[in-house]
C-alpha positions as CSV (number, residue, x, y, z in Angstrom):
1,M,-19.3,-17.7,-14.8
2,N,-19.4,-15.3,-17.7
3,R,-18.0,-11.7,-17.7
4,N,-21.5,-10.3,-16.9
5,G,-21.4,-12.0,-13.7
6,Y,-18.0,-10.6,-12.9
7,Q,-19.3,-7.0,-13.7
8,Q,-22.5,-7.6,-11.8
9,S,-20.3,-8.4,-8.8
10,L,-18.1,-5.2,-9.3
11,D,-21.4,-3.3,-9.6
12,Y,-22.5,-4.6,-6.2
13,L,-19.3,-4.1,-4.6
14,Y,-18.8,-0.5,-5.7
15,G,-22.4,0.3,-5.1
16,L,-21.4,-0.4,-1.4
17,E,-19.3,2.9,-1.8
18,K,-22.3,4.9,-1.5
19,F,-22.2,4.2,2.3
20,G,-18.8,5.9,2.5
21,M,-16.6,5.0,5.5
22,I,-18.4,3.5,8.5
23,F,-15.8,3.0,11.2
24,G,-16.1,0.1,13.5
25,L,-15.8,-3.7,13.5
26,T,-19.5,-4.5,14.0
27,K,-20.5,-4.7,10.4
28,A,-17.3,-6.5,9.3
29,E,-17.8,-9.1,12.3
30,G,-21.2,-9.5,11.3
31,I,-20.4,-10.5,7.6
32,L,-17.6,-12.8,8.8
33,D,-19.9,-14.7,11.0
34,A,-22.5,-15.0,8.4
35,V,-19.8,-16.5,6.1
36,G,-18.4,-18.9,8.9
37,N,-15.6,-16.6,10.5
38,P,-12.9,-17.8,8.0
39,H,-10.6,-15.3,9.7
40,S,-10.2,-17.4,12.7
41,E,-8.5,-20.1,10.9
42,I,-6.1,-18.0,9.2
43,Q,-2.4,-17.5,10.4
44,A,-1.7,-13.8,9.5
45,I,0.8,-10.9,9.6
46,H,-1.0,-7.4,9.9
47,I,0.7,-4.2,8.4
48,G,-0.6,-0.9,9.3
49,G,1.5,2.6,9.0
50,T,1.3,5.8,6.9
51,N,3.7,4.7,3.9
52,G,5.5,1.5,2.9
53,K,2.6,-1.0,3.9
54,G,2.1,-2.4,0.5
55,S,6.0,-2.5,-0.2
56,T,6.9,-4.3,3.0
57,A,3.9,-6.8,2.5
58,A,5.0,-7.6,-1.1
59,M,8.6,-8.1,0.2
60,M,7.2,-10.5,2.8
61,A,5.0,-12.4,0.4
62,S,8.0,-12.9,-2.0
63,I,10.3,-14.0,0.8
64,L,7.7,-16.5,2.1
65,Q,7.0,-17.8,-1.1
66,K,10.7,-18.6,-1.9
67,E,10.7,-20.5,1.3
68,G,7.6,-22.6,-0.2
69,Y,4.8,-21.4,2.0
70,R,1.5,-20.9,0.3
71,V,1.1,-17.1,1.0
72,G,-2.2,-14.9,0.7
73,L,-1.8,-11.2,0.3
74,Y,-4.6,-8.6,0.8
75,T,-3.7,-5.0,-0.2
76,S,-5.4,-1.7,-1.4
77,P,-6.2,0.1,-3.3
78,H,-5.8,-1.7,-6.9
79,L,-4.0,-0.1,-9.7
80,L,-5.8,-1.4,-12.7
81,R,-8.3,-4.0,-11.7
82,F,-10.1,-5.2,-8.5
83,T,-8.5,-8.8,-8.7
84,E,-5.1,-7.3,-7.7
85,R,-6.2,-6.9,-4.3
86,I,-6.6,-10.4,-3.3
87,K,-3.6,-12.8,-4.3
88,V,-2.3,-16.4,-3.3
89,N,1.2,-16.9,-4.3
90,G,1.4,-13.9,-6.4
91,R,-1.5,-14.9,-8.5
92,Q,-4.7,-12.7,-8.5
93,I,-8.2,-14.0,-7.7
94,E,-9.9,-15.0,-10.9
95,K,-12.9,-12.9,-12.1
96,E,-15.0,-16.1,-12.0
97,E,-14.2,-16.5,-8.3
98,V,-15.0,-13.1,-7.4
99,A,-18.4,-13.4,-8.9
100,D,-19.0,-16.7,-7.2
101,L,-17.8,-15.5,-3.9
102,T,-19.9,-12.2,-4.1
103,E,-23.1,-14.2,-5.0
104,W,-22.6,-16.7,-2.1
105,M,-21.4,-14.2,0.3
106,K,-24.5,-12.0,-0.4
107,K,-26.8,-14.9,0.3
108,K,-25.3,-15.9,3.4
109,V,-25.2,-12.2,4.7
110,E,-29.0,-11.5,3.7
111,A,-30.0,-14.9,5.4
112,A,-28.1,-13.8,8.5
113,G,-30.0,-10.5,8.6
114,V,-27.0,-8.4,8.2
115,A,-28.5,-5.4,6.5
116,P,-26.6,-2.4,4.9
117,P,-25.0,0.0,5.5
118,F,-21.8,-1.7,5.4
119,T,-18.9,-0.9,3.3
120,F,-17.0,-2.1,0.4
121,F,-14.0,-2.7,2.3
122,D,-16.0,-4.6,5.1
123,F,-17.4,-6.9,2.3
124,T,-14.1,-7.4,0.4
125,T,-12.1,-7.9,3.5
126,A,-14.3,-10.8,4.3
127,M,-14.1,-12.0,0.9
128,A,-10.2,-12.2,1.2
129,F,-10.4,-14.1,4.3
130,L,-12.8,-16.8,2.9
131,Y,-10.6,-17.0,-0.2
132,F,-7.6,-17.5,1.8
133,K,-9.5,-20.3,3.8
134,Q,-10.5,-22.0,0.6
135,K,-6.9,-21.9,-0.8
136,M,-5.8,-23.2,2.4
137,V,-2.9,-20.7,2.8
138,D,-0.2,-21.1,5.2
139,L,0.1,-17.5,6.0
140,A,-1.8,-14.3,5.0
141,I,-0.4,-10.9,4.8
142,L,-3.0,-8.2,5.6
143,E,-2.6,-4.5,4.7
144,V,-4.7,-2.0,6.8
145,G,-6.9,-0.1,4.8
146,L,-7.1,3.2,6.8
147,G,-6.0,3.8,10.3
148,G,-6.1,0.5,12.2
149,R,-8.0,0.6,15.4
150,L,-11.3,0.6,13.4
151,D,-10.2,-0.8,10.2
152,S,-12.1,-4.0,8.8
153,T,-8.9,-6.0,9.0
154,N,-8.5,-5.6,12.7
155,V,-10.9,-8.4,13.4
156,I,-7.7,-10.7,13.1
157,D,-5.6,-12.0,15.9
158,P,-2.2,-12.1,13.9
159,L,0.9,-13.6,14.6
160,L,2.7,-10.4,14.2
161,S,1.9,-6.9,13.7
162,I,3.8,-4.2,11.8
163,I,3.4,-0.3,11.8
164,T,5.8,0.8,9.1
165,N,5.8,4.4,9.9
166,I,3.7,7.3,11.1
167,G,3.0,10.6,9.1
168,K,0.2,13.3,9.1
169,D,-2.1,11.6,6.6
170,H,-6.0,11.1,6.9
171,E,-5.9,13.6,9.8
172,D,-9.8,14.6,9.0
173,I,-10.5,11.1,9.9
174,L,-7.9,9.8,12.3
175,G,-7.5,13.1,14.3
176,K,-5.2,16.1,14.0
177,G,-1.6,15.6,15.2
178,I,0.7,12.9,15.1
179,L,0.1,11.3,18.3
180,R,-3.6,11.0,17.4
181,V,-2.7,9.4,14.2
182,A,-0.3,7.1,15.8
183,R,-2.7,6.0,18.4
184,E,-5.2,5.0,15.7
185,K,-2.7,3.0,14.0
186,A,-1.3,1.4,17.2
187,G,-4.8,-0.2,17.7
188,I,-3.6,-3.2,15.6
189,I,-1.2,-4.0,18.5
190,K,-2.5,-7.2,20.0
191,E,-2.2,-8.9,23.4
192,G,1.0,-10.8,23.5
193,R,1.7,-10.5,19.7
194,P,5.0,-9.0,18.7
195,L,5.1,-5.5,17.1
196,I,7.9,-4.2,14.7
197,T,7.9,-0.6,13.8
198,A,10.0,1.6,11.5
199,A,8.4,4.8,13.1
200,T,11.2,7.4,14.1
201,Q,9.5,10.0,16.0
202,P,10.3,9.9,19.9
203,R,6.7,10.8,21.1
204,V,5.3,7.8,18.8
205,L,8.0,5.6,19.9
206,R,7.1,6.3,23.5
207,L,3.4,5.5,22.8
208,F,4.0,2.3,21.0
209,S,6.5,1.2,23.7
210,K,3.7,1.9,26.4
211,M,1.0,0.3,24.7
212,C,3.2,-2.8,24.1
213,R,4.0,-3.0,27.8
214,E,0.3,-2.7,28.5
215,R,-0.6,-5.5,26.3
216,K,2.6,-7.7,26.9
217,A,3.5,-7.5,23.4
218,P,7.1,-7.9,22.5
219,Y,8.3,-4.6,20.9
220,F,11.1,-4.3,18.2
221,R,12.3,-1.3,16.3
222,V,13.9,-0.8,12.8
223,G,17.0,1.0,13.8
224,K,17.6,-0.7,16.9
225,E,17.0,-4.6,16.9
226,F,16.8,-4.6,13.0
227,R,19.2,-2.4,11.1
228,Y,20.7,-1.8,7.5
229,V,24.0,-0.5,6.3
230,P,24.2,0.8,2.7
231,G,26.5,-1.2,0.3
232,G,28.1,-0.7,-2.9
233,E,26.2,-0.3,-6.2
234,G,22.9,-0.2,-4.6
235,S,23.3,-3.1,-2.3
236,F,22.8,-3.0,1.6
237,N,23.6,-5.3,4.5
238,Y,21.3,-6.2,7.0
239,E,21.9,-6.9,10.9
240,G,19.1,-8.4,12.9
241,L,18.4,-10.5,16.1
242,H,20.2,-13.6,15.0
243,R,21.5,-13.1,11.5
244,K,23.6,-10.7,9.3
245,L,23.1,-10.6,5.6
246,W,25.5,-9.1,3.2
247,D,25.3,-7.4,-0.3
248,L,21.5,-7.7,-0.7
249,S,20.1,-6.4,-3.7
250,L,16.3,-5.1,-4.0
251,N,14.1,-5.1,-7.0
252,L,12.4,-1.8,-5.8
253,R,14.0,1.6,-6.6
254,G,14.3,4.2,-3.7
255,S,16.4,4.4,-0.5
256,H,13.3,4.4,1.5
257,Q,12.7,1.0,0.3
258,R,15.6,-0.4,2.3
259,V,13.8,0.7,5.4
260,N,10.9,-1.4,4.3
261,A,13.1,-4.3,3.3
262,T,14.8,-4.2,6.8
263,T,11.3,-4.3,8.3
264,A,10.3,-7.3,6.1
265,L,13.7,-9.0,7.1
266,G,12.9,-8.4,10.9
267,A,9.6,-10.0,10.4
268,M,11.1,-13.2,9.1
269,E,13.2,-13.4,12.0
270,I,10.3,-13.1,14.4
271,L,8.4,-15.6,12.3
272,D,11.4,-18.0,12.4
273,D,11.2,-17.7,16.2
274,L,7.5,-18.6,16.1
275,G,8.2,-21.8,14.4
276,Y,8.0,-20.6,10.7
277,R,11.1,-21.5,9.1
278,V,12.7,-18.8,6.7
279,S,16.0,-19.4,5.3
280,N,18.8,-16.7,4.8
281,E,18.5,-17.7,1.0
282,A,14.8,-17.1,0.6
283,M,15.1,-13.6,2.4
284,A,17.8,-12.8,-0.3
285,E,16.2,-14.0,-3.4
286,G,12.7,-12.7,-2.2
287,L,14.0,-9.3,-1.9
288,K,15.8,-9.5,-5.4
289,E,12.7,-10.7,-7.0
290,V,10.0,-8.8,-5.5
291,D,7.6,-6.9,-7.8
292,W,5.3,-3.8,-6.4
293,P,4.2,-1.8,-9.4
294,G,3.6,2.0,-9.3
295,R,6.3,2.8,-6.9
296,L,9.3,4.4,-8.7
297,E,8.2,2.3,-11.7
298,M,9.8,3.1,-14.9
299,V,7.2,2.2,-17.8
300,C,9.3,3.9,-20.7
301,S,13.0,4.5,-21.2
302,S,13.1,7.1,-24.1
303,P,12.0,9.5,-23.0
304,Q,11.9,8.1,-19.3
305,V,8.5,7.8,-17.9
306,L,8.5,7.3,-14.1
307,L,5.3,6.4,-12.2
308,D,5.1,6.8,-8.3
309,G,2.0,6.9,-6.2
310,A,3.2,9.6,-3.8
311,H,-0.1,10.6,-2.1
312,N,0.9,12.2,1.0
313,P,3.7,14.6,2.3
314,E,6.3,11.8,3.4
315,G,5.6,10.0,0.0
316,A,6.1,13.3,-1.9
317,L,9.6,13.7,0.2
318,S,10.6,10.3,-0.7
319,L,10.0,10.8,-4.4
320,K,11.7,14.2,-4.2
321,E,14.9,12.7,-2.7
322,S,15.0,9.8,-5.4
323,L,14.4,12.2,-8.3
324,K,17.5,14.2,-7.0
325,K,19.7,11.4,-6.2
326,E,18.7,8.2,-8.2
327,F,17.7,9.3,-11.5
328,Q,19.5,11.3,-14.3
329,Y,17.6,13.4,-16.9
330,D,18.0,16.7,-18.7
331,H,14.5,18.2,-18.0
332,L,11.7,17.1,-15.8
333,V,8.0,17.3,-16.7
334,L,5.7,16.6,-13.9
335,L,2.2,15.5,-14.4
336,V,0.3,15.7,-11.0
337,G,-3.2,14.3,-10.0
338,I,-4.1,14.4,-6.4
339,M,-7.0,13.5,-4.2
340,K,-8.8,16.6,-2.8
341,D,-8.8,15.1,0.7
342,K,-5.0,15.1,0.9
343,D,-2.5,17.7,1.7
344,V,-2.1,19.1,-1.7
345,H,-0.1,22.2,-0.6
346,A,2.7,20.2,1.0
347,I,2.9,17.3,-1.8
348,L,3.2,20.3,-4.5
349,H,5.7,22.1,-2.1
350,S,7.9,19.3,-2.3
351,L,7.8,18.3,-6.0
352,S,7.2,21.4,-7.9
353,P,10.6,23.2,-7.4
354,L,12.3,20.2,-9.2
355,A,10.2,20.5,-12.4
356,D,10.8,22.5,-15.6
357,R,7.3,22.0,-16.6
358,I,4.1,20.9,-14.6
359,I,0.9,19.5,-16.1
360,L,-2.0,19.3,-13.8
361,T,-4.8,16.8,-14.3
362,R,-7.2,14.5,-12.6
363,P,-7.8,10.8,-12.8
364,G,-11.4,9.7,-13.3
365,I,-12.6,9.4,-9.8
366,D,-14.8,11.8,-7.7
367,R,-12.4,12.3,-5.0
368,A,-9.7,14.0,-7.4
369,A,-9.0,17.5,-6.7
370,S,-9.7,19.8,-9.6
371,P,-6.6,21.0,-11.6
372,A,-7.6,24.5,-10.8
373,L,-7.3,23.9,-7.1
374,L,-4.0,22.5,-7.7
375,R,-2.9,25.2,-9.8
376,K,-3.9,27.7,-6.9
377,A,-1.8,25.5,-4.4
378,L,1.3,26.0,-6.6
379,G,1.7,29.5,-5.8
380,Q,4.8,31.1,-7.8
381,N,5.4,27.6,-9.3
382,G,2.0,27.9,-11.0
383,K,3.8,30.0,-13.7
384,K,5.4,26.6,-15.2
385,A,2.1,24.8,-14.9
386,E,-0.7,24.2,-17.5
387,V,-4.1,22.6,-16.8
388,I,-5.4,19.5,-19.0
389,E,-8.6,18.1,-17.5
390,D,-8.7,15.1,-19.7
391,F,-6.2,12.4,-18.5
392,K,-5.2,10.9,-21.4
393,K,-4.6,14.4,-23.3
394,A,-2.4,15.2,-20.3
395,I,-0.3,12.3,-20.9
396,D,0.1,13.1,-24.5
397,R,1.0,16.7,-23.6
398,G,3.6,15.4,-21.0
399,L,5.2,13.2,-23.8
400,S,5.2,16.0,-26.4
401,L,7.2,18.1,-23.8
402,T,9.9,15.5,-23.2
403,G,12.9,14.7,-25.3
404,E,15.1,11.6,-25.2
405,G,17.2,12.7,-22.2
406,D,14.3,14.1,-20.3
407,M,12.0,12.5,-17.9
408,L,8.1,12.5,-17.4
409,C,7.1,11.8,-13.8
410,I,3.4,10.8,-13.2
411,T,2.4,11.1,-9.5
412,G,0.1,12.5,-6.8
413,S,-2.1,9.3,-6.2
414,L,-2.1,5.6,-6.8
415,Y,-5.4,6.3,-8.8
416,T,-3.3,8.5,-10.8
417,V,-0.7,6.0,-11.3
418,G,-3.2,3.2,-12.1
419,E,-4.8,5.2,-15.0
420,A,-1.1,5.9,-16.4
421,R,-0.2,2.3,-16.2
422,S,-3.3,1.5,-18.1
423,Y,-2.1,4.1,-20.7
424,F,1.3,2.6,-21.1
425,L,0.7,-1.0,-20.3
426,P,-2.9,-1.6,-21.7
427,R,-4.0,-5.2,-20.6
428,G,-7.7,-4.8,-19.9
429,G,-9.2,-3.3,-16.9
430,L,-11.5,-3.9,-14.0
């Protein structure tokens, strides 16, 4: 299959985005039925939550690979190229495989009479299940796209469900208020299947506990059954149901990643109880070697250039704490691009006071907020901001403002981070 075949596949897949978000499982189930219901033959771990889903999924995949399992990983969105979304043992699906699967699936779907509208995510989720079945994975780790109850991934009956945390994101879609958001995300809790959560709000925890009792699902909490204690020089100790691990090191920056790591380690204990052996050595080595780009990722050292996909208030607060406590710099230049459906005010309120200079821009996606809107949201901090619409020129300007001891932090969205990575680490796109 030549490159044109792959490009034609992407044109078809991205063309489905014109239908927007269509919530419900009917279309996803129709597509899956047309291609043989591959999801029914896969053993999966299902991960939802507001922040930390991808990092937790990456840690789990790294650990399970160290143990010798063949592991599928399905995440979204991608940073540079579509193929990042579907991986087996860390290897991205090949472009030729995307083209072949898309063409075969289209024919099956049309023959079955499953007519549009269905979404990009409906189709690509089915593609991931089919690919994992073909590659005969032992376990698949699936990240929820949006919400949980009506997300395309929720067709699965998993071994284990995880809800990392709950924050006020996508309220325009999931409902206003923390409990409505939590109720949608709790839709991934399945009858008799264990749930692990790192949520902390008492009202949310009561809701999860109630739903687990109703569904006879074993219920585990980070901070209770699974705990961590900071150690020296960035290490931490883990205490779980049956295991204690000391002096663990994590190949991801940020204290919040220890919570994600504890969630992942707790999941390994549950899997072990379910018959999937995971050794202490694999747990430790998997965390030490995990790779998850775009989250507190340093792509240049002189000057320091830090990329972080903080795209909601909770993510911005985590970035703020990391900038204050974990990095050293003389001056901070903040380069920001945010999607217009996000809480722009809250994100900027957290981050802008730390910056000496602010550059407001937009990545090349229709959902991006205009820099003028961002400037208005800055209020008084707008005095230290400048608008540069062109993204690459914005990065050039940011670099021109940073000296050897300074930091340029590029943030506000994973789309922003993805374009920045292609600037600093060019390796082809799509």
